[in-house]
C-alpha positions as CSV (number, residue, x, y, z in Angstrom):
1,X,108.6,134.3,160.9
2,X,107.4,132.6,157.8
3,X,109.1,132.2,154.4
4,X,107.1,132.1,151.3
5,X,108.3,130.6,148.0
6,X,109.5,134.0,146.9
7,X,110.9,135.3,150.2
8,X,114.5,134.8,149.1
9,X,114.1,136.9,146.0
10,X,115.7,140.3,146.8
11,X,112.9,142.4,145.2
12,X,110.6,141.0,147.9
13,X,113.0,141.7,150.8
14,X,113.2,144.9,152.8
15,X,116.4,146.9,152.2
16,X,119.2,145.8,154.5
17,X,119.7,147.7,157.7
18,X,123.3,147.6,158.8
19,X,124.0,148.2,162.5
20,X,127.5,149.2,163.3
21,X,129.2,149.1,166.7
22,X,132.5,151.0,166.1
23,X,133.4,151.9,169.7
24,X,134.3,148.4,171.1
25,X,134.3,149.1,174.8
26,X,135.8,145.7,175.7
27,X,138.9,146.5,173.7
28,X,141.6,149.1,174.7
29,X,143.2,151.6,172.2
30,X,146.3,149.5,171.9
31,X,144.3,146.6,170.6
32,X,143.5,148.3,167.3
33,X,144.4,151.4,165.4
34,X,140.6,151.8,164.7
35,X,139.5,152.6,168.2
36,X,138.3,156.3,168.4
37,X,139.2,157.9,171.7
38,X,138.6,161.7,171.5
39,X,135.1,163.1,171.1
40,X,136.0,164.3,167.7
41,X,137.3,160.9,166.7
42,X,134.2,159.2,168.0
43,X,131.9,161.5,166.0
44,X,134.0,161.2,162.8
45,X,133.8,157.4,163.1
46,X,130.0,157.6,163.1
47,X,130.2,159.8,160.0
48,X,132.5,157.4,158.2
49,X,130.4,154.4,159.0
50,X,127.2,156.2,157.9
51,X,128.9,157.2,154.6
52,X,129.9,153.6,154.1
53,X,126.3,152.4,154.4
54,X,125.5,151.8,158.1
55,X,122.2,153.4,159.3
56,X,122.1,152.4,163.0
57,X,124.9,153.3,165.3
58,X,125.5,151.4,168.6
59,X,126.8,154.0,171.0
60,X,129.4,153.8,173.7
61,X,131.7,156.6,174.8
62,X,135.4,156.7,175.9
63,X,137.2,159.0,178.3
64,X,140.5,160.7,177.3
65,X,142.5,157.8,178.8
66,X,140.8,155.4,176.4
67,X,138.7,153.6,179.0
68,X,134.9,153.3,178.6
69,X,133.0,156.2,180.1
70,X,130.4,155.8,182.8
71,X,129.6,159.5,182.8
72,X,126.0,160.5,181.9
73,X,127.4,163.9,180.8
74,X,129.8,162.3,178.4
75,X,127.0,160.3,176.7
76,X,124.8,163.4,176.5
77,X,127.6,165.3,174.8
78,X,128.3,162.5,172.3
79,X,124.6,162.1,171.5
80,X,124.2,165.8,170.9
81,X,127.2,165.9,168.5
82,X,126.0,162.8,166.7
83,X,122.5,164.3,166.2
84,X,124.2,167.1,164.3
85,X,126.8,165.0,162.5
86,X,124.6,162.0,161.4
87,X,121.0,163.2,161.7
88,X,119.6,160.4,159.6
89,X,121.3,157.6,161.7
90,X,119.4,155.6,164.3
91,X,121.2,156.2,167.6
92,X,121.2,153.1,169.9
93,X,122.9,153.2,173.3
94,X,124.3,150.0,174.7
95,X,122.1,149.0,177.7
96,X,125.0,147.5,179.7
97,X,126.1,151.0,180.9
98,X,125.9,151.7,184.6
99,X,126.5,155.4,185.0
100,X,128.7,156.6,187.9
101,X,127.7,159.7,189.8
102,X,130.0,162.6,189.0
103,X,129.5,164.6,192.2
104,X,127.9,164.3,195.6
105,X,124.6,165.7,194.4
106,X,124.2,163.1,191.8
107,X,125.2,160.4,194.3
108,X,122.4,161.4,196.6
109,X,119.9,161.7,193.7
110,X,120.8,158.3,192.3
111,X,121.0,156.5,195.7
112,X,117.8,154.5,195.2
113,X,118.1,154.0,191.5
114,X,119.9,151.3,189.6
115,X,122.3,153.4,187.5
116,X,121.3,151.5,184.4
117,X,117.9,153.1,184.6
118,X,119.6,156.5,184.0
119,X,119.7,155.5,180.3
120,X,116.1,156.7,180.2
121,X,117.2,160.2,181.2
122,X,119.8,160.7,178.4
123,X,119.4,164.2,176.8
124,X,119.2,164.3,173.9
125,X,117.5,160.9,174.1
126,X,118.7,158.1,171.8
127,X,116.2,156.3,169.5
128,X,116.9,153.0,171.1
129,X,118.5,151.4,174.2
130,X,119.4,147.8,174.1
131,X,118.0,145.5,176.8
132,X,118.4,141.9,177.8
133,X,116.0,139.8,179.8
134,X,116.9,137.1,182.4
135,X,120.3,137.1,184.1
136,X,123.0,134.8,182.5
137,X,126.7,134.2,182.1
138,X,128.4,135.9,179.1
139,X,131.6,134.0,178.6
140,X,132.9,135.4,175.4
141,X,136.0,133.2,175.5
142,X,134.2,129.9,175.4
143,X,133.7,129.7,171.6
144,X,137.2,130.8,170.6
145,X,140.7,129.5,170.9
146,X,142.9,131.7,173.0
147,X,144.9,132.6,169.9
148,X,141.9,134.5,168.6
149,X,142.5,137.1,171.3
150,X,146.3,137.3,170.8
151,X,147.5,140.8,170.3
152,X,144.7,142.2,172.4
153,X,144.2,143.2,176.0
154,X,141.7,140.3,176.5
155,X,144.6,137.9,176.1
156,X,146.2,139.2,179.4
157,X,145.6,136.5,182.0
158,X,143.6,138.6,184.5
159,X,141.4,140.1,181.8
160,X,140.9,136.8,180.1
161,X,139.7,135.2,183.4
162,X,137.4,138.2,184.0
163,X,135.8,137.8,180.6
164,X,135.6,134.0,181.1
165,X,133.6,134.5,184.2
166,X,131.6,137.5,183.1
167,X,127.8,137.6,183.8
168,X,125.0,140.2,183.6
169,X,122.1,140.8,185.9
170,X,118.7,141.2,184.2
171,X,116.1,139.9,186.6
172,X,112.4,140.6,186.3
173,X,112.3,143.6,188.7
174,X,115.0,145.4,186.7
175,X,113.6,144.5,183.3
176,X,110.0,145.6,184.2
177,X,111.1,148.9,185.7
178,X,113.6,149.5,182.8
179,X,110.9,148.9,180.2
180,X,108.5,151.3,182.1
181,X,111.1,154.1,182.1
182,X,112.2,153.6,178.5
183,X,108.6,153.7,177.3
184,X,107.8,156.8,179.4
185,X,110.7,158.5,177.7
186,X,109.6,157.2,174.3
187,X,112.9,155.4,173.8
188,X,112.5,152.2,171.9
189,X,113.9,149.1,173.6
190,X,115.9,146.8,171.3
191,X,115.9,143.3,172.7
192,X,119.2,141.4,172.7
193,X,118.3,137.7,172.6
194,X,120.8,134.8,172.8
195,X,118.4,132.0,173.7
196,X,114.9,130.9,172.8
197,X,113.9,131.0,176.5
198,X,114.6,134.8,176.5
199,X,112.3,135.3,173.5
200,X,109.6,133.4,175.4
201,X,110.1,135.8,178.4
202,X,109.7,138.8,176.1
203,X,106.5,137.4,174.7
204,X,105.2,137.1,178.3
205,X,106.1,140.7,179.0
206,X,104.0,141.7,175.9
207,X,101.1,139.4,176.9
208,X,101.1,141.0,180.4
209,X,101.0,144.5,179.0
210,X,104.4,145.5,180.3
211,X,105.7,146.3,176.9
212,X,103.7,147.9,174.1
213,X,105.6,148.6,171.0
214,X,107.3,147.0,168.0
215,X,109.5,144.0,168.6
216,X,113.2,144.6,167.6
217,X,115.4,141.6,168.2
218,X,119.1,141.0,167.8
219,X,120.1,137.3,167.9
220,X,123.3,137.7,170.0
221,X,125.6,134.8,169.6
222,X,128.5,135.4,172.0
223,X,129.5,132.1,173.7
224,X,128.9,130.6,177.0
225,X,125.4,131.7,178.2
226,X,124.1,132.2,174.7
227,X,123.6,130.0,171.7
228,X,126.5,129.0,169.5
229,X,127.2,129.8,165.8
230,X,125.2,126.9,164.5
231,X,122.9,127.7,161.6
232,X,120.3,125.5,163.1
233,X,120.2,127.8,166.2
234,X,119.7,130.8,164.0
235,X,117.0,129.2,161.9
236,X,115.2,128.0,165.0
237,X,115.3,131.6,166.4
238,X,113.9,132.9,163.1
239,X,111.2,130.2,163.2
240,X,110.1,131.1,166.7
241,X,109.9,134.9,166.0
242,X,106.4,136.4,165.5
243,X,105.8,137.4,161.9
244,X,106.3,141.2,162.3
245,X,109.4,141.1,164.4
246,X,112.5,142.8,163.0
247,X,115.4,140.4,163.2
248,X,119.2,141.3,163.2
249,X,122.1,138.8,163.4
250,X,124.9,139.7,165.8
251,X,127.9,137.6,166.6
252,X,131.5,137.8,167.9
253,X,134.9,137.5,166.4
254,X,135.2,135.8,163.0
255,X,131.8,134.2,163.3
256,X,130.4,137.6,162.3
257,X,131.2,137.1,158.7
258,X,129.5,133.8,157.8
259,X,126.5,134.4,160.0
260,X,125.8,137.9,158.6
261,X,126.2,136.6,155.1
262,X,123.5,134.0,155.7
263,X,121.3,136.7,157.3
264,X,121.6,139.0,154.3
265,X,120.5,136.1,151.9
266,X,117.5,135.3,154.1
267,X,116.2,138.9,154.2
268,X,117.3,139.6,157.8
269,X,119.4,142.5,159.0
270,X,123.0,142.6,160.3
271,X,125.4,144.1,162.8
272,X,129.2,144.6,162.5
273,X,132.0,146.7,164.0
274,X,135.0,146.4,166.2
275,X,132.8,145.8,169.2
276,X,132.0,142.5,167.6
277,X,135.2,141.6,165.8
278,X,138.7,143.0,165.1
279,X,139.3,140.5,162.4
280,X,138.6,139.9,158.8
281,X,140.7,137.1,157.4
282,X,142.4,135.1,160.3
283,X,145.1,137.3,161.9
284,X,144.2,140.3,159.8
285,X,142.6,143.3,161.4
286,X,139.5,144.8,159.8
287,X,138.2,148.3,160.6
288,X,134.5,149.1,161.3
289,X,134.2,150.9,158.0
290,X,135.7,148.0,156.1
291,X,133.2,145.7,157.8
292,X,130.3,147.9,156.7
293,X,131.7,148.0,153.2
294,X,131.9,144.2,153.1
295,X,128.2,143.9,154.1
296,X,127.2,146.5,151.5
297,X,129.1,144.6,148.8
298,X,127.7,141.3,149.9
299,X,124.1,142.6,149.9
300,X,124.5,144.2,146.4
301,X,126.1,141.0,145.1
302,X,122.8,139.3,146.0
303,X,120.9,142.2,144.4
304,X,119.4,143.3,147.7
305,X,119.2,147.0,148.3
306,X,120.9,148.7,151.3
307,X,118.6,150.9,153.5
308,X,118.9,154.6,153.5
309,X,118.6,156.4,156.8
310,X,114.9,157.1,156.2
311,X,114.2,153.5,155.2
312,X,115.9,152.2,158.3
313,X,113.7,154.4,160.5
314,X,110.6,153.0,158.7
315,X,111.8,149.4,159.0
316,X,112.7,149.8,162.7
317,X,109.4,151.6,163.3
318,X,111.1,154.4,165.2
319,X,108.5,156.5,167.1
320,X,105.8,153.8,166.9
321,X,103.9,152.8,170.1
322,X,100.8,150.9,170.8
323,X,97.9,151.7,173.1
324,X,96.9,148.2,174.4
325,X,98.1,144.7,174.9
326,X,95.8,143.4,172.1
327,X,97.1,146.0,169.7
328,X,100.7,145.1,170.5
329,X,100.1,141.4,170.1
330,X,98.4,141.9,166.7
331,X,100.9,144.4,165.4
332,X,103.9,142.2,166.5
333,X,102.3,139.1,165.0
334,X,101.4,137.0,168.1
335,X,98.1,135.2,168.7
336,X,95.7,137.0,171.1
337,X,95.6,136.2,174.8
338,X,93.1,133.5,175.6
339,X,89.8,134.8,176.7
340,X,87.5,133.0,179.1
341,X,85.6,130.1,177.5
342,X,87.9,130.0,174.4
343,X,89.1,126.5,173.7
344,X,91.8,125.4,171.4
345,X,94.0,128.0,169.7
346,X,93.0,131.6,170.2
347,X,92.4,133.5,167.0
348,X,92.0,137.1,165.9
349,X,89.1,136.0,163.7
350,X,85.8,136.0,165.7
């Protein structure tokens, strides 16, 4: 992405899209008073965040016992209620979900399918599903002193060790099949990128014609296995993005606040919510709505507008798809693939 002399002037920046992740599946209800458990509470939390200024909702669901749900039917019910309650909001389901069959019939039907692929069968379908490429560790404890987790379930020794050794599987067979199913369902993949190498892999997926659509990228700075909260890392990721990518900054714990502040000033987009941090000032809990309000106030203090629901859908190009690899490369902002006999840097200019 390029910056012109006037790129930091707010009148030349797109309105700010605020993603909110208010369901925090890694935390348990006792960790915060702001964790919605019942279906009604989960829907109301979406309404409250939308009214505060968030226009994209990162969706997880909880069972009545407060644990994260793995039931397809639970997500279908929540999505249906959200469509009614916040019709302008972009609904994005977290792609880490592996659904569990609820009966023997489902178990037989799903036998040969990775249950994460069932995200493409959600009904009503979400606008987006998040996706990572390339398997990696995701040690969320590495960047933070243990005291940062005090007062939460993650501080319990067994859970702390589990999160310290956490990893995710996203090899090429899974990624290619998942992109195929999401595109067939017309669900936009939102790429979660924590390293430059993952961005390069996404470019190869586009160049090979496996993905044909707009490039939505969250820079996910979580800890071991991803890049750290160094502004140089963020600027290098921005520098390596193609010109028409839509870029959002996402972090973890109290790093959320300085990194999202920098992102707002640079014209990028931001994410917040208790899935990312429970904290405002050190030791003081901050609700998802309060986090949204902080970002709204920060943006307005810089004279940058905050996106409406309709503006967020335009900025995120919801419903936009491309017919060919060349069209995708051009619309996203990459150079064309090299054709036979072309020397030097390929160009769209004949």
